[in-house]
C-alpha positions as CSV (number, residue, x, y, z in Angstrom):
1,D,28.5,32.2,-88.1
2,A,31.4,33.9,-89.9
3,E,30.6,37.3,-91.2
4,D,30.0,37.5,-95.0
5,C,32.9,39.4,-96.6
6,H,32.6,41.1,-99.9
7,T,35.2,39.6,-102.3
8,N,36.6,42.9,-103.6
9,Y,40.4,42.5,-103.9
10,I,41.7,45.3,-101.7
11,P,44.7,43.6,-100.2
12,V,45.9,44.3,-96.7
13,C,48.9,43.0,-94.8
14,G,48.3,41.5,-91.5
15,S,50.6,41.6,-88.4
16,N,51.1,37.9,-88.8
17,G,52.8,38.4,-92.2
18,D,49.8,37.2,-94.2
19,T,48.2,39.1,-97.0
20,Y,44.4,39.1,-96.9
21,Q,42.0,39.8,-99.7
22,N,40.5,42.7,-97.8
23,E,40.2,44.0,-94.3
24,C,37.1,41.8,-93.6
25,F,39.0,38.6,-94.4
26,L,41.7,39.7,-92.0
27,R,39.2,40.2,-89.2
28,R,37.5,36.9,-90.0
29,A,40.8,35.0,-89.8
30,A,41.6,36.7,-86.5
31,C,38.2,35.5,-85.2
32,K,38.6,32.0,-86.6
33,H,42.1,31.5,-85.1
34,Q,41.2,33.4,-81.9
35,K,44.2,35.7,-82.4
36,E,44.6,39.4,-82.6
37,I,45.7,40.2,-86.2
38,T,46.1,43.9,-86.9
39,M,46.4,45.5,-90.3
40,V,50.0,46.7,-90.6
41,S,49.7,48.2,-94.1
42,R,47.4,48.5,-97.1
43,G,48.4,46.4,-100.0
44,P,50.0,42.9,-100.0
45,C,52.8,42.0,-97.6
46,Y,56.2,42.0,-99.1
47,S,58.3,39.0,-98.3
48,G,61.7,40.4,-97.5
49,T,64.5,38.7,-99.4
């Protein structure tokens, strides 16, 4: 079963360009989609305009 993540909002930016609520959510998404998603930075991803 998916690991239980705490819901603290400590945003991280994934290598796929998505912002995750915290590092745990990033790992869970990587597992769910069977992809390797790494944390590229702490804090939300910035959409470059």
